[in-house]
FIKOL-699418 format. One line per field, with one value per residue (C-alpha): x, y, z; residue number from 0; chain; residue in three letters. Coordinates in pm, 1 decimal. Each point is the difference from the previous one (the first is absolute). Layout:
BEGIN
east c(X:...)
north c(Y:...)
up c(Z:...)
zado c(NUM:...)
rolum c(A:...)
drenpa c(ALA:...)
***
This chain:
BEGIN
east c(-1162.3:-15.6:-192.4:330.1:131.6:-306.0:98.1:281.1:-258.2:-63.2:346.2:26.2:-316.9:100.5:343.2:-146.9:-253.9:261.8:237.4:-268.9:-51.2:372.1:47.2:211.2:155.2:-77.6:-74.6:25.4:-287.2:-207.3:71.5:-83.0:-328.7:-99.4:90.6:-4.4:-370.1:-67.2:-342.6:81.1:-356.3:99.0:295.4:-38.2:42.1:5.7:260.9:81.7:109.3:185.3:198.1:85.4:116.8:213.1:154.7:90.5:156.0:193.6:156.0:97.4:150.1:209.4:118.7:90.9:194.5:185.7:100.3:126.9:186.3:190.9:53.6:-14.4:105.2:-303.1:-284.1:-363.6:-273.9:-356.9:-241.1:-365.7:88.9:-339.5:4.7:208.8:260.5:254.0:274.0:-65.7:-85.9:316.8:282.4:290.5:63.6:81.9:237.4:-296.0:-372.6:-251.1:-378.9:-187.9:-370.6:-244.4:42.1:-330.6:112.8:340.6:-171.7:-196.7:306.9:200.3:-235.1:146.1:351.0:291.7:273.7:366.4:332.8:-71.2:-374.9:-183.7:-355.4:-75.7:-344.5:-37.2:-186.7:215.2:-42.1:133.7:361.2:134.5:-2.2:317.1:186.1:-60.5:176.0:353.5:200.4:371.1:20.0:-170.1:-205.5:-367.5:-308.1:-330.7:-313.5:-340.2:-235.5:-360.9:80.2:49.1:-369.8:-72.6:261.4:-12.2:249.0:166.8:33.1:160.5:248.1:69.9:75.2:241.0:168.8:37.7:170.0:229.6:88.9:52.0:158.7:281.1:-190.1:-355.3:-202.9:-368.6:-261.2:-368.1:-312.2:-231.9:-326.1:4.7:-197.6:-277.2:-14.6:-23.6:-306.5:-161.6:68.8:-258.7:-264.6:150.1:286.4:28.5:122.3:-337.1:-148.3:215.5:-51.4:361.7:72.2:269.4:209.5:325.9:4.5:262.5:-6.6:355.9:291.6:158.2:-229.9:197.9:335.3:-68.4:-92.2:275.9:347.5:216.8:-296.6:-12.3:-267.3:175.1:-293.6:-338.1:-179.5:-342.9:-113.4:-142.4:293.6:-10.4:176.9:-285.8:-269.9:153.6:-81.5:-372.3:-253.6:-329.0:-197.7:245.4:288.6:-198.7:-112.8:347.6:149.7:-244.1:63.6:374.7:-36.3:-285.5:23.8:375.5:27.9:-262.8:202.2:374.9:304.6:267.6:355.1:189.5:370.1:59.8:346.7:56.8:153.1:318.4:43.9:-62.1)
north c(1187.3:27.5:-248.1:-122.6:-54.8:-207.2:-250.1:-116.2:-208.9:-214.8:-165.9:6.6:-205.6:-232.9:-69.0:-63.5:-243.6:-194.0:-0.7:-167.2:-255.2:-80.6:118.8:299.4:89.5:344.6:-5.1:378.8:35.6:-237.0:206.4:332.3:-126.2:-129.0:314.0:308.9:70.9:61.2:-93.3:-246.7:-7.0:187.3:-229.9:-275.5:-315.3:-249.7:-272.7:46.4:359.9:-101.5:-260.1:260.4:249.2:-268.4:-102.8:361.4:45.4:-326.3:102.8:344.2:-164.0:-234.5:275.7:215.4:-280.5:-72.3:365.5:26.9:-330.3:132.6:344.2:-30.2:362.5:125.2:233.3:-107.4:261.3:-131.7:254.6:-16.8:-261.8:5.1:-250.8:-252.9:-192.2:-73.9:150.5:-292.2:-273.3:-0.3:-211.2:234.1:349.4:310.2:267.6:234.9:-42.8:282.8:-47.6:296.6:83.5:277.7:139.3:-154.3:-342.1:32.6:108.1:-325.0:-196.0:118.3:-195.6:-320.6:87.8:158.8:205.8:-73.2:88.3:-212.7:56.5:330.3:107.6:321.0:158.4:163.1:-13.6:-195.3:277.3:264.2:-69.4:178.8:-343.5:-72.5:250.2:-230.0:-297.1:-43.9:-80.7:-57.5:-160.6:-329.6:-202.8:90.6:-218.2:187.8:-212.9:130.5:-293.6:82.7:369.2:89.6:-14.2:293.0:220.4:172.3:-76.7:337.1:-81.6:-335.4:177.2:264.8:-271.7:-175.7:327.7:78.3:-336.5:71.7:340.2:-123.1:-346.4:-147.0:-319.4:-94.7:-317.5:94.5:-272.8:66.3:-169.7:146.6:-72.7:-25.3:266.6:-251.3:-118.9:357.2:58.7:-325.0:85.2:276.7:-271.6:-241.4:72.0:-32.3:360.2:124.7:-70.8:276.1:242.4:-11.5:23.3:-122.1:257.1:-153.7:-310.6:-142.0:-266.0:53.7:98.4:180.4:295.3:68.9:-82.8:264.4:265.5:-66.0:-5.5:-264.1:-214.3:-358.3:-263.3:-316.3:-184.2:-58.9:-284.0:-140.6:9.8:-353.0:-240.4:-380.2:-44.6:188.5:-185.2:-328.0:97.7:8.8:-280.1:-69.0:280.0:273.2:-188.6:-31.6:363.0:141.7:-227.3:156.8:351.6:-52.9:-67.4:203.4:290.0:27.9:310.4:198.2:72.6:-46.4:73.9:217.1:70.6:299.5:66.5:375.4:135.8:315.6:316.3:-54.2:-339.2:121.4)
up c(921.6:-380.2:-213.8:-141.7:355.1:86.5:-268.2:231.7:184.7:-309.1:-15.3:379.3:39.1:-283.4:145.8:343.2:-147.3:-196.0:295.3:210.1:-276.8:-14.2:-359.0:99.4:335.2:136.5:371.8:15.9:-248.7:212.8:311.5:-165.8:-146.7:344.2:194.6:-224.3:53.5:-368.9:-135.1:-279.4:-130.8:-317.2:-69.9:-258.4:209.2:-286.0:26.3:-368.0:63.0:317.7:-195.0:-262.3:263.7:164.0:-332.7:-71.6:343.3:-24.9:-328.6:131.5:308.1:-212.5:-232.2:299.9:167.2:-323.6:-34.2:357.8:-19.9:-300.9:153.1:381.7:55.4:-191.6:92.5:-38.8:-40.1:19.1:-146.4:98.7:261.0:171.2:285.7:-189.0:201.6:-274.7:217.6:237.7:-250.8:-204.1:137.0:-79.6:127.2:-203.2:126.1:39.5:-63.8:-40.9:1.9:-145.3:-7.7:86.4:354.3:119.0:-120.5:166.0:321.5:-5.9:-104.7:301.8:224.9:-142.9:-119.4:186.0:-158.0:59.3:-160.9:-306.4:-28.7:-45.4:-80.9:-189.1:-8.6:-338.1:-326.3:-244.1:-256.9:240.8:-89.9:308.0:170.3:-198.7:218.6:297.3:-161.7:131.4:-310.4:-53.5:-340.5:90.2:-246.0:44.7:-38.4:-22.6:47.8:-107.1:49.6:-84.4:-46.7:-366.1:-90.0:235.0:-168.0:-336.4:-276.2:65.7:370.2:-82.5:-226.0:266.4:254.8:-234.3:-92.1:371.1:60.5:-292.7:144.7:357.7:-29.8:-206.3:-76.7:82.2:-41.5:-18.1:51.7:-61.1:-134.1:-258.9:-176.3:-377.0:-182.3:-73.0:360.5:127.4:-218.1:116.1:365.5:-13.6:0.5:254.5:235.9:381.7:26.5:-124.7:343.2:153.2:-291.8:-115.4:-370.3:-237.7:-187.5:-122.7:-217.9:-233.9:-268.5:-122.6:230.4:-293.1:74.4:319.4:-157.3:-263.3:254.9:255.4:-151.1:166.2:109.9:-122.7:68.5:117.7:165.3:-162.5:178.3:62.1:362.0:-27.4:-9.8:-21.7:334.5:166.1:-193.9:115.5:360.5:-85.2:-29.8:-176.4:-162.5:98.7:-159.3:-323.2:11.9:56.8:-263.7:-245.8:129.9:-18.3:-370.2:-140.6:243.8:51.1:-217.5:190.5:314.2:26.3:213.8:-158.0:104.3:-138.0:30.9:14.9:-54.9:201.5:-144.3:198.1:-166.6:-357.2)
zado c(0:1:2:3:4:5:6:7:8:9:10:11:12:13:14:15:16:17:18:19:20:21:22:23:24:25:26:27:28:29:30:31:32:33:34:35:36:37:38:39:40:41:42:43:44:45:46:47:48:49:50:51:52:53:54:55:56:57:58:59:60:61:62:63:64:65:66:67:68:69:70:71:72:73:74:75:76:77:78:79:80:81:82:83:84:85:86:87:88:89:90:91:92:93:94:95:96:97:98:99:100:101:102:103:104:105:106:107:108:109:110:111:112:113:114:115:116:117:118:119:120:121:122:123:124:125:126:127:128:129:130:131:132:133:134:135:136:137:138:139:140:141:142:143:144:145:146:147:148:149:150:151:152:153:154:155:156:157:158:159:160:161:162:163:164:165:166:167:168:169:170:171:172:173:174:175:176:177:178:179:180:181:182:183:184:185:186:187:188:189:190:191:192:193:194:195:196:197:198:199:200:201:202:203:204:205:206:207:208:209:210:211:212:213:214:215:216:217:218:219:220:221:222:223:224:225:226:227:228:229:230:231:232:233:234:235:236:237:238:239:240:241:242:243:244:245:246:247:248:249:250:251:252:253:254:255:256:257:258:259:260:261:262:263:264:265)
rolum c(A:A:A:A:A:A:A:A:A:A:A:A:A:A:A:A:A:A:A:A:A:A:A:A:A:A:A:A:A:A:A:A:A:A:A:A:A:A:A:A:A:A:A:A:A:A:A:A:A:A:A:A:A:A:A:A:A:A:A:A:A:A:A:A:A:A:A:A:A:A:A:A:A:A:A:A:A:A:A:A:A:A:A:A:A:A:A:A:A:A:A:A:A:A:A:A:A:A:A:A:A:A:A:A:A:A:A:A:A:A:A:A:A:A:A:A:A:A:A:A:A:A:A:A:A:A:A:A:A:A:A:A:A:A:A:A:A:A:A:A:A:A:A:A:A:A:A:A:A:A:A:A:A:A:A:A:A:A:A:A:A:A:A:A:A:A:A:A:A:A:A:A:A:A:A:A:A:A:A:A:A:A:A:A:A:A:A:A:A:A:A:A:A:A:A:A:A:A:A:A:A:A:A:A:A:A:A:A:A:A:A:A:A:A:A:A:A:A:A:A:A:A:A:A:A:A:A:A:A:A:A:A:A:A:A:A:A:A:A:A:A:A:A:A:A:A:A:A:A:A:A:A:A:A:A:A:A:A:A:A:A:A:A:A:A:A)
drenpa c(MET:THR:ASN:GLU:SER:LYS:THR:LEU:PHE:ILE:PRO:LEU:TYR:GLY:LYS:ALA:MET:MET:SER:ARG:LYS:GLY:PHE:PHE:GLU:ASP:LYS:THR:ALA:GLU:GLU:ILE:VAL:ASP:THR:CYS:GLY:TRP:ASP:PHE:GLU:ASP:VAL:ASP:LYS:SER:GLU:LYS:LEU:ALA:ILE:TYR:MET:ALA:MET:ARG:ALA:MET:GLN:TYR:ASP:GLN:LEU:THR:GLU:ARG:PHE:ILE:GLU:LYS:GLN:PRO:GLU:SER:ILE:VAL:ILE:HIS:LEU:GLY:CYS:GLY:LEU:ASP:SER:ARG:CYS:ARG:ARG:ILE:LYS:VAL:GLY:ALA:LYS:ARG:TRP:TYR:ASP:ILE:ASP:PHE:PRO:LYS:VAL:ILE:GLU:MET:ARG:LYS:LYS:TYR:PHE:THR:GLU:ASN:GLU:ALA:TYR:ARG:MET:ILE:GLY:SER:SER:VAL:THR:ASP:LEU:SER:TRP:LEU:ASP:LYS:ILE:GLU:TYR:ASN:GLY:GLU:ALA:VAL:LEU:VAL:ILE:ALA:GLU:GLY:LEU:SER:MET:TYR:LEU:THR:ALA:ASP:GLU:MET:VAL:SER:LEU:MET:GLU:ALA:PHE:LYS:GLU:ARG:PHE:GLU:LYS:THR:ALA:PHE:LEU:PHE:ASP:ALA:TYR:SER:ASN:ALA:ALA:ALA:LYS:LEU:SER:LYS:PHE:LYS:ASN:PRO:ILE:ASN:ALA:VAL:ASP:ALA:LYS:ILE:ASP:PHE:SER:MET:SER:ASP:PRO:ALA:VAL:LEU:GLU:GLU:ARG:VAL:LYS:GLY:ALA:LYS:CYS:VAL:ILE:ASN:LYS:SER:ILE:ILE:LEU:LYS:ARG:TYR:ILE:ASP:LYS:LEU:GLU:GLY:ALA:TYR:LYS:ALA:ARG:PHE:THR:PHE:MET:GLY:GLY:PHE:GLY:SER:GLY:PHE:TYR:ARG:ILE:TYR:GLY:PHE:ARG:ILE:LYS:GLY:LYS:ALA:ALA:GLU)
***
């Protein structure tokens, strides 16, 4: 398993911890942490990080549900899915859902998830764009989710992905999170991924850099991960800490949503 793949255990552990505490519901994460046999000694077990991972997942879940509610015949493609259970957590169903990650990760994932007509798993590197040939597509609206993935790609790989969506689909909504340039530099000194020897490549302080490189791409979502409705679920020192982080640190790490107009729609 690659160093980047090993980072999947960081959000998995965090979501399981916060599910047990009642902040965020993810019984599948709890089950996997209890039974997968992975040694979590190298995983940052701080509650602060767990809260942050849960907040990120909650926002992706809500954005995904909103997209499917508006376009129920849509396709969802979850890149770098790890052992995440979003396909179970969200309360609405897409026409088809694809979870994609390295073959070793998908092999592990198949112990906990079962494919059916509407749900498929694809073992592939995200940057090996041949996985697109396995997506059944008939003109549906497409949502691509890349939670916790962009930082392990280069800027050119991010552009190649977006260009591939443009080539393959008529209209794509692309959700991902990214460090700012300043945050990426600071992460070299303190970041939970350092424990598994992964490194950050892509960072972005201004979404215009991708808009300029990918014709037909427009940033329509630019949000802090730490939202007031999540802070309100906290108490004591953590509530104070995340209130501060939601203000001072909101520009360091954000969720972006791009609308990409495909060539057929131009």
